[in-house]
C-alpha positions as CSV (number, residue, x, y, z in Angstrom):
1,M,5.2,24.8,2.5
2,I,4.1,21.4,3.7
3,L,5.1,18.3,1.8
4,F,2.9,15.2,2.4
5,A,4.0,11.8,1.3
6,D,2.1,8.4,1.1
7,S,4.6,5.7,0.2
8,G,4.0,2.0,-0.5
9,S,6.5,-0.5,-1.7
10,T,5.7,0.3,-5.4
11,K,5.3,4.1,-5.5
12,T,5.3,7.2,-3.4
13,S,2.8,10.0,-3.9
14,W,3.8,13.5,-2.9
15,L,1.7,16.5,-2.4
16,L,3.2,20.0,-1.8
17,Y,0.7,22.3,-0.1
18,D,1.2,26.1,0.0
19,K,-0.2,27.3,3.3
20,A,-0.4,30.9,1.9
21,T,-2.4,30.2,-1.2
22,G,-3.9,26.8,-0.6
23,S,-2.5,25.5,-3.9
24,R,-1.4,21.9,-4.4
25,R,1.3,20.3,-6.5
26,Y,1.7,16.6,-7.1
27,F,4.8,14.4,-7.7
28,E,5.5,10.7,-7.8
29,T,8.6,8.6,-7.2
30,L,9.2,4.9,-6.7
31,G,8.2,3.4,-3.4
32,I,10.3,3.9,-0.3
33,N,10.5,1.2,2.4
34,P,13.3,1.5,5.0
35,I,13.1,-2.3,5.7
36,I,14.5,-3.0,2.2
37,H,16.0,0.3,1.1
38,H,19.1,1.9,2.7
39,H,20.0,5.6,2.9
40,E,21.4,6.0,-0.6
41,E,18.5,4.1,-2.3
42,I,16.0,6.4,-0.6
43,Y,18.0,9.5,-1.5
44,Q,18.2,8.4,-5.2
45,K,14.5,7.6,-5.4
46,V,13.5,11.1,-4.3
47,F,16.3,12.8,-6.2
48,S,15.1,11.1,-9.4
49,N,12.2,13.6,-9.5
50,T,13.9,16.8,-10.4
51,E,10.7,18.9,-10.1
52,L,10.2,17.7,-6.5
53,V,13.9,18.3,-5.6
54,A,13.6,21.8,-7.1
55,C,11.1,22.7,-4.4
56,A,13.3,21.4,-1.6
57,E,14.3,24.9,-0.3
58,Q,10.7,25.9,0.0
59,V,9.6,23.0,2.2
60,D,9.6,23.7,5.9
61,E,7.6,20.6,7.0
62,I,7.2,17.0,5.8
63,R,4.6,14.5,6.9
64,F,5.7,11.2,5.5
65,F,3.7,8.0,5.8
66,G,5.4,4.9,4.5
67,A,5.5,1.2,4.4
68,G,8.0,-0.2,6.8
69,C,8.1,3.0,8.9
70,S,7.1,1.3,12.1
71,S,10.2,1.4,14.3
72,P,12.4,4.2,15.6
73,D,15.5,2.9,13.8
74,R,13.8,2.6,10.4
75,N,12.1,5.9,10.8
76,K,15.5,7.6,11.6
77,L,16.9,6.0,8.4
78,A,14.1,7.4,6.3
79,E,14.3,10.8,8.0
80,A,18.1,11.1,7.5
81,A,17.7,10.4,3.8
82,L,15.0,12.9,3.4
83,K,16.9,15.5,5.5
84,S,19.8,15.3,3.1
85,I,17.5,16.8,0.4
86,F,15.0,18.8,2.4
87,N,17.5,20.3,4.8
88,K,15.3,23.1,6.1
89,A,12.3,20.9,6.8
90,N,11.0,19.6,10.1
91,I,10.3,15.9,9.2
92,D,7.7,13.6,10.8
93,I,7.9,9.9,9.7
94,D,5.1,7.5,10.5
95,H,3.6,4.2,9.3
96,D,1.5,4.1,6.1
97,M,-1.3,2.5,8.2
98,K,-1.7,5.8,10.0
99,G,-2.0,7.6,6.7
100,A,-4.6,5.1,5.6
101,A,-6.6,5.6,8.9
102,Y,-6.6,9.4,8.4
103,A,-7.7,8.9,4.8
104,V,-10.6,6.5,5.2
105,C,-11.8,7.3,8.8
106,G,-11.2,11.0,9.2
107,N,-12.2,11.8,12.8
108,E,-14.6,8.8,13.1
109,P,-13.9,5.4,14.6
110,G,-13.3,2.6,12.1
111,I,-11.0,-0.1,10.7
112,A,-8.6,1.1,8.0
113,C,-7.1,-1.5,5.7
114,I,-4.5,-1.4,3.0
115,L,-4.8,-3.8,0.0
116,G,-2.2,-2.9,-2.5
117,T,1.3,-4.3,-3.1
118,G,1.1,-5.4,0.6
119,S,-1.7,-5.6,3.1
120,N,-2.4,-4.6,6.7
121,S,-5.0,-3.1,8.9
122,I,-5.4,-0.8,11.9
123,F,-8.2,0.3,14.3
124,F,-8.8,4.0,14.7
125,D,-11.1,5.1,17.6
126,G,-11.3,8.7,16.2
127,E,-8.3,9.9,18.1
128,K,-5.9,7.0,18.7
129,L,-4.6,4.2,16.5
130,V,-4.5,0.6,17.7
131,E,-2.2,-1.6,15.5
132,S,-3.1,-5.2,14.7
133,Y,-0.5,-8.0,14.8
134,A,-0.8,-8.8,11.1
135,G,1.9,-6.7,9.5
136,I,4.4,-9.5,8.9
137,G,5.4,-8.9,5.3
138,Y,4.9,-10.6,2.0
139,V,6.8,-13.8,2.7
140,L,4.7,-14.8,5.8
141,G,1.6,-12.6,5.4
142,D,0.2,-9.8,3.3
143,E,-3.0,-11.8,2.7
144,A,-5.0,-10.6,-0.3
145,S,-2.3,-8.2,-1.4
146,G,-1.0,-7.8,-4.9
147,A,2.1,-9.8,-3.9
148,Y,0.0,-12.5,-2.3
149,F,-2.1,-13.0,-5.5
150,G,0.9,-12.7,-7.7
151,K,2.7,-15.5,-5.8
152,L,-0.3,-17.8,-6.2
153,I,-0.6,-17.1,-9.9
154,L,3.1,-17.8,-10.4
155,R,2.9,-20.9,-8.3
156,D,0.0,-22.3,-10.3
157,F,1.7,-21.3,-13.6
158,L,4.9,-23.2,-12.6
159,Y,2.8,-26.2,-11.6
160,H,0.7,-26.0,-14.8
161,L,-2.5,-25.5,-12.8
162,L,-3.7,-22.3,-14.4
163,P,-6.7,-22.2,-16.8
164,H,-5.4,-22.5,-20.3
165,E,-6.4,-19.0,-21.5
166,M,-4.7,-17.4,-18.5
167,E,-1.5,-19.5,-19.0
168,S,-1.4,-18.5,-22.7
169,Y,-1.9,-14.9,-21.7
170,L,1.0,-15.0,-19.3
171,L,3.2,-16.6,-21.8
172,S,2.4,-14.1,-24.6
173,E,2.2,-10.9,-22.5
174,Y,4.7,-11.5,-19.7
175,K,7.1,-13.8,-21.6
176,L,7.3,-16.0,-18.5
177,E,10.1,-18.5,-18.1
178,K,11.0,-20.5,-15.1
179,N,14.6,-19.3,-14.7
180,T,13.6,-15.7,-15.1
181,I,10.9,-16.1,-12.4
182,F,13.4,-17.6,-10.0
183,Q,15.9,-14.9,-10.7
184,L,13.4,-12.1,-10.1
185,V,11.8,-13.7,-7.0
186,Y,14.9,-15.1,-5.3
187,K,17.8,-12.9,-6.3
188,E,16.7,-9.4,-7.4
189,A,15.7,-6.5,-5.2
190,S,12.0,-5.9,-4.3
191,P,10.5,-9.3,-5.3
192,N,7.2,-8.2,-3.7
193,R,6.9,-5.5,-6.4
194,Y,7.6,-8.1,-9.1
195,L,4.9,-10.5,-7.6
196,A,2.4,-7.7,-7.4
197,G,2.9,-7.0,-11.0
198,F,0.8,-10.0,-11.8
199,A,-2.2,-8.9,-9.9
200,P,-3.7,-7.1,-13.0
201,V,-4.1,-10.6,-14.5
202,L,-7.0,-11.1,-12.1
203,S,-8.9,-8.1,-13.6
204,E,-8.2,-9.4,-17.1
205,F,-9.7,-12.8,-16.2
206,R,-12.2,-11.8,-13.6
207,H,-14.9,-13.9,-15.3
208,L,-13.1,-17.2,-14.6
209,D,-14.1,-19.4,-11.7
210,Y,-10.4,-19.8,-11.0
211,T,-10.1,-16.0,-10.4
212,Q,-13.2,-15.8,-8.2
213,V,-12.1,-18.7,-6.1
214,L,-8.7,-17.1,-5.7
215,L,-10.2,-13.7,-4.7
216,Q,-12.6,-15.3,-2.2
217,R,-9.8,-17.3,-0.6
218,G,-7.5,-14.2,-0.3
219,F,-10.2,-11.8,1.0
220,T,-11.5,-14.4,3.5
221,E,-7.9,-14.8,4.8
222,F,-7.6,-11.1,5.0
223,F,-10.8,-10.8,7.1
224,D,-9.7,-13.7,9.3
225,F,-6.3,-12.2,10.1
226,H,-6.7,-8.4,9.6
227,V,-10.3,-7.6,10.5
228,S,-11.7,-10.1,13.0
229,C,-8.6,-9.6,15.1
230,F,-10.2,-6.4,16.5
231,E,-12.8,-6.5,19.3
232,N,-16.3,-5.7,18.2
233,Y,-15.1,-5.4,14.6
234,Q,-18.6,-5.8,13.2
235,E,-19.7,-2.5,14.8
236,Y,-17.3,-0.3,12.7
237,P,-17.1,0.6,9.1
238,I,-14.1,-1.0,7.3
239,G,-12.4,1.4,4.9
240,F,-9.8,0.4,2.2
241,V,-6.9,2.0,0.5
242,G,-5.1,0.5,-2.5
243,S,-5.5,-0.8,-6.0
244,I,-6.6,-4.4,-5.1
245,A,-9.4,-3.1,-2.9
246,N,-10.6,-0.6,-5.4
247,N,-10.5,-3.0,-8.3
248,F,-12.4,-5.8,-6.5
249,K,-15.1,-4.0,-4.5
250,E,-17.8,-6.5,-5.4
251,E,-15.8,-9.5,-4.3
252,L,-14.8,-7.7,-1.1
253,Q,-18.4,-6.9,-0.4
254,R,-19.4,-10.6,-0.7
255,V,-16.8,-11.6,1.9
256,A,-17.7,-8.7,4.1
257,D,-21.3,-10.0,4.0
258,D,-20.1,-13.4,5.1
259,F,-18.4,-11.8,8.1
260,E,-21.5,-9.6,8.7
261,C,-19.3,-6.5,8.3
262,R,-20.1,-3.0,7.0
263,L,-17.7,-1.6,4.4
264,G,-16.8,2.1,4.6
265,K,-14.8,4.4,2.4
266,F,-12.7,3.2,-0.5
267,V,-9.7,5.4,-1.5
268,Q,-7.6,4.7,-4.6
269,R,-5.1,7.5,-4.0
270,P,-5.1,8.7,-0.4
271,I,-2.6,11.5,-0.6
272,D,-5.3,14.2,-0.8
273,D,-7.4,12.7,2.0
274,I,-4.3,12.6,4.2
275,A,-3.5,16.2,3.4
276,D,-7.1,17.3,4.1
277,Y,-7.0,15.6,7.5
278,F,-4.1,17.8,8.6
279,I,-5.1,21.0,6.8
280,R,-8.5,20.9,8.7
281,K,-6.5,20.9,11.9
282,M,-4.4,23.9,11.1
């Protein structure tokens, strides 16, 4: 059996494919990122799903696409942790951007983008992948990601710059308090996930001018840094993976029109599309 994985900073989607019958089983764990998670943390995240672990002996191949899996050292860390559970499997670790490219481009040239907890982009010529220079993380980059928007919302909350109804909503639904925010942002693990947890507020208050200005600013920065960095970018469809992209297609379309770009495929949950790409090649 082949186990496919698509892992962001928030969650990991797993698909177990039976080559004999063509059947598929799905699992979910917390996100795995070897930049911020060590061996034991990765092991525990996978081991927390008992149904997935119960299939370990049947898995002979793993194709894992994950956030932060962009250097040999980090990939070896993730591979070693997975090997301690799936000890019979041949394991291939690669960047989540490659999974996104296979999901939204298939075998055709295009620009694949992730807009979820984090953000990034890659150019796919139909065979080879050309990385951009924009994957610099949520502190310095990740424009238009959930963490990016969450950071701006919290900043404006702390400066008392939010529209009144949004501020009231955050106080009642999120029980926000300055010291708690500082603790979770500056002292706890995975602050990017905490920040991204405020992105749904944009959907709740999509009708506000404040929200529309924020979305336009974020998506414009994304196109500035993550799309226009590619030569002849206007000639290729631009596909998207991730919750932010799928929830705000209209706003993305307006910014794409400003850049004279053509939007391509949108994928909320790319694990099936990734699996399909490899299954077709078998």
